[in-house]
N, C-alpha and C positions, 0 to 999 in steps of 0.2 A: 681309722673311717676319713676320707676327706669329703667334708661339708662343703659345695659350691653355692654361693647364696648371693642371689638378683638383690641387689641394692634397689632396683628400681630407679628411679628418677627425682625422687624425693630424698625425706629424710630416713630416719629407721622407723617411723611410726608403719610407714608402710609394709612393715616387716610381721611375719607371723610368730604367733609366740614358740615356735619350734626352730625358727630361725636366728629368733632371737637366742635363745637358749641354746643352740650350737655355738655360736659366739664365746657366748659366755664359756663353754667347758672344753674350748680347742686347748690344746698346747701350744699351738703356732698359727698367727694369723697370717696370711699374703694375701700382699695388696698393693693396691696407687696410696698417695698420700694423701690423696683425695677422697679415696675410700675410707681410710682410716681415723681421718677428720669426721666423718660421718658417721661412725660408729665408737664414737673414743666412750659415751657414756656407757656401753656394754663391756668391755676391753674390762680384763682382769688383771693387777700387778702382774702375775706370774708367766703370761704370758708372754710367747716371743712375738716380736711382726718384721718381717722381713717384706721389702719392699717387692714388686715384679720384677722379673731380670732383667737386663736387656743386652744379648737379644731376650725378645722374648721367649723361641724355642727352646734356651735348656731350660724353661720350667719344668718338664718330665722329668729332666734327669736333676735338679735339685727338690722336686718333689720325692720321688726313688727315694732318693738318697736318705730325707727325713722318714719316710716309712720306715726303710730298713732298718736306720740308729736307732729308732724308737717308735718301734714297729706296736705299744700299747698308745702311744699317745696320738688325738684326732689333729688334723688339722683342716685350716679352715681356709678357704679360698673364695675373694670377695669378685662379685662381680657385677655390671650394672648390667639393669634393667632386667631378658630374659639369658640367663647363662645357655640353655640350649635353643636360642635363634640369635643367629651370626654371634656369638658370644664363647665364653672358655672351654663351655660343656663339650662341644665338638672336637677341638684339642686335646680334652683329656683322657674322652674317650678309647683316641685311638692308641692310649698308653697304659691305661689302667680300666683293671673287668668292673665293670657295669656295676658288679655288687658290692666295690669297696668306694664308692662314689654315692653321697644321697644328693641332689639338688634341689633347692629352693628357689623357685621361681619366681617372678615379679613381674609387674605392668614394663612393658617393654617403650622406648622412645617413640618406635612405630604407633603402640596403641594411642599413645596418650595425642599425640600428634591427628589422629584420624578425630579423637574427641574433641581438639580444640577446633577444628572448621568442621566437625558437627557432622559428619561423613561415615554412615556405615563401609566397613572396612571387607566385610568377607570376599571379596567379588576382588581385591586387589592384587596387585603382582610388586610383590616385594624383591628387589633387585638393589642388590652391593654392590656399589663401584667403587668400593673403599680396597684400594690397591689395584683395582683393577681399570685397563682401558675405558676412558669413555664411547667410546663407539662398540664398546658390548652391551651397549644400551639398545642399539638399531636394531638385532635381530627382534628384538621384544614388542618395538614399537606399531600401535597400530590405531584405526577408530575407534571408537565408544569404550576406552578404558580408563580404568581407573591405576596409577602408580605409586608405591611407594619408594625411596628412593634413602640407601644410606650410601654417604660421601667421603672424601677426602677433600685435599686442597689441587687436585685435577680437575675435577668434579662439582667445581661450583653453579648455583642458583645460573648466574652468567653464560656460562659452558654448556648447562644443560637446554640452556633457553635456544641457543646458537644451531646446537644440534637439530632442538627441535625442529626452528624453522628452514634449519638444511633440506629437510625431508616434510616438510609439507604439513608442519602440525605449528604452524604461526598462531594460529587460533587457540590452543591447549591452555589451559588453565593450571597456573602455578601456585604453589605455596610455599611459603619456606619458613617455617616453624624452627625458631630458633632456641637455646638455652631453657627447655622444656623444665617447668618443678622447680623457678629460681625464681630472683626480685625480676630478672632481665629479661623473665620470659615475652618473646616478640614471636607473632605472628602476621606473616604478609602477605597478598597476595597480589600476581603480576599474571597478563597475559602475556603468551612467550616472547613475541615480537616485542614488546613494551618493556620488557627486562632485559634483551640482550643489551644494548647499551648504556645501561644503569651505571652510576657511577657507589652504588649501595656497596658494600662491603659485610658480607654476613658474617655472625661470631661461627667459631670451628666448630661449635656443637650445634649442629641442626639437623633436621629432617628435612627431605623436600617430599614434596606430594604433586603429582601430576594428572590431571584429568585433560582425555582426549576429546570430548561430546562433541564440540563442533568445528572438527578437524576434515580435512582430507587425507590423511597420512599417505605418499606416496609408494610405499613399501610394498611388497607381496604379501599376502596372509594366506596362501594357498601355493602349494606346489606347483611348479610349469614356471618359472621364470620366462618375460617375455624376451627373446633373443638380442632386441635394442635395447636390452639393458645394461649389457654388459659392455666392455673396453675388449676391442679386438684386435689382431695383429695388423689387419691392412688399413684400419682405420674406416674401415666402411660400415654401415649400420648392420649389424646381426649376421657378415661375411668375413671367413676367418677361419681361425684354429679354432673351434670351440663345436661343443656336441651341441647339437641343436635339441627345440626346447621338443619334439616330441621323441625324441633318442634320451634326452635327458629322465624325462617322466620315466620310461619305462625301464634303463637303467636302475636310477632311485628305487622304485618297483621290487626290482629284482634284490636289489643290496639290504632292502628293509634296515637301514637305520634303527641304532639303540644308543639309548646312552650309555655313557662309560665308553664306547666302542672306540679302539683304536684304526684308523683306516689308514689305507695306502690310494692315491689315484697317481698312477703309473702313465708318463707323456700328459700332464694336467692340460698343456697347451695355456690356453687364455684363463682357465680356470672357471670354465662354469660349471664344470660336476661337482668339484671340490668346493666351491662358493655357495654352490645352493645344498649340496651334501651338508656343509657346516652349518647353516645357516637356520636346516631344520631341526638338527638335531646339536644345539647348542652345549651338550655335555660330553659331545664326543670329540676325539681328536683327530682332524686328517690332514694325513703329509700328504702335499702335494708335489712331486718329481717332474720338473723338468728344466731343459738346457738353455733354450732358445731364448737368448736375448732379449726378444721384440715381445716374446709369449711373457716370460720373466716379466717384464716389463706391466705387460696388460694384466698377469695374475693378481702383481702386489696392488695395481689400482681398482681392483675387481674386489678384493680383499680389504681393499681400505674403502671403499663405496657401500659394501654391506654389514662392514662391522664383526667382518666371522673371525676373532683374535683364535677362533681355534685351528684356523688353517695355518696348516706352518710347510713353507716354503722351501722345500730342497732343490737349489740350484746347482743339478749335475745329472747325469745318466745314470736310467737303470741296465743291468742288473749291481752294478758296482756300488752303489752308493746302498743300498737294501741291507747290508748287512749291520749298517751301526742304527739299522730304526728303529723302534720297538716293536716287538709279534703283533700280527694285525689280526682283530676279527673280521675284518671284510676289504677286499680289494677289489679295485676298479682298473683294468688296464686300458686306455683310451689311444696308445699308441708304442709301437715297438722298437722302432728308425730300425728293424730290420735283424731284431735280435727277439725275437717272437719265442724260442727255444729257452734259450739261457735266460730269461724273466721268467717266464711260466714254469721251469723248475725251480727258481729260488724262490719266487711266490708262492709255489704251492708246497716248498719247505717251510718255510717261514710261516705259513697261515696255520693261526689257533686250530685247535678242535672246535666241530660245529661252526665253524670259521667259512664264507664263500667268497666266492672270487669270483666275479663277472668282468669277461674280456668283449671288444669291439671290432668285430672287423667288416670294413668296407672292399677292401679288392681282394681279388679272388686268391691271387700269392696267401694274405694274410688266412683266409679260413680255410686253406690248403697246409697251411704251415700247420694253425690249432689241431686240425683234423691229425695228421701227421702224427705231434705229439701225445693224441689222446688215445691214440693208437698204440703207443710207449707207455700208458699208463693203465694200470691193474684199480680201474674208476667204474664202480658202476652204474647201470643206463640208470637205474632209479636218481642218482645223484647231478645229475644233468637236465637242464634246461634251458631248450634254444626256442630264439625267439628273431624273426626276422622282420622288418620296420621297412616299409616302404611309402614312401609319405608324397603327394603331390599340394603344392603349395598356388593359390589362385593369384592369378595374374593376366594384362590388358594387353593384347595382340590385336589392332586395328577397333579399337571400341568392344571388344567382343571378350567377355571371360575365357581364359584361357588355363586348364590347370597344368602346370610343369613340374615334371616328379625328378625326384633329389635321387640318388644314388640310394639304393637299400641298403639296410647296413644288419648285420645279422650278431647276434648279440650268446653270448652262452653263459649261464650260472651253472658253476660246481659250487657243489656242498658239500667237505669236508668230510662231515659225520656219516656220511653213506660211504667209504673206504670200505672196502673188506677186511 
């Protein structure tokens, strides 16, 4: 048996009787030096003490070797807080069957931080920035929200405050909870705008809590980004190689993004589809394929602006680059550069079962080539969903309202599960 024991953020007095007994009876203890010091009073003379390995990823191999060499011996793995809350528990369950592991949870640093600032936290959004880019916080930001942030050296309180100010949240409240449950515990509150230039240095072990009650966050909180929010290859607002909002809304509704999707956006242009797709589906991975240098720069700028670190830019042409990408659950084709048949062939072959492909056609040439490709396939009509969008936008002519039509756009969704 592998016992995984959370030590909480205090001393051994927070342990249950069962957890303390598991430490005493285990033949091997795996822990950090600080954790060993914490449980010294429970250790037995005959126990083997092993420090966490470096790199940490080798822990699974070490545990496998221990359990195979001495199958009758129990192993105890010590952890901080709750091992199933951004802890070692998730790692171990990838390598060992659940019935071989017993977990003893304890209070987490997040729980204690909210207790210290005296705020209910059932509605709080807990986000780990540990080992992740700071800008991955951006898609989560909104007004009237409460966040608990687990951070590292690249996401210190001043950096978080600067990111909040950049997006209209300069009045957000920030609490920094340092060295919780120790003699050096300290809880300090700030307004984001006041923290940005603070010279304070915070203890490495801290939790940051953010509340955006009095803010005017500029980030979208519903699908359909305004075209004006994107960088474009013409330098003109809302013009250039972008899928306009109305088309984007329909395309995303057809694609129906789901968590853990692998998605391709072929002919991504300036990235409006890929960026909004990734923004609302933060657990998906979107591969944006584009070769035009000016559009690639805009794509990178839009990715940075909206913090969509799950967009992977592929600076290449389709279809030749597709074979090296992971197989997709969903594909959007926004441009083919005259290679529609080859791109459709390769995409259809790569698309996973139950996946969908959505293609966008504006020119009559594209529409005709798409129909020709369909005629050569054995696809059930029930698998096809056709949509044509005609949009007119209001403008002024001699002081009068004028509706200016845009080119109609035809979209086809094909669902692979419906193939005979």
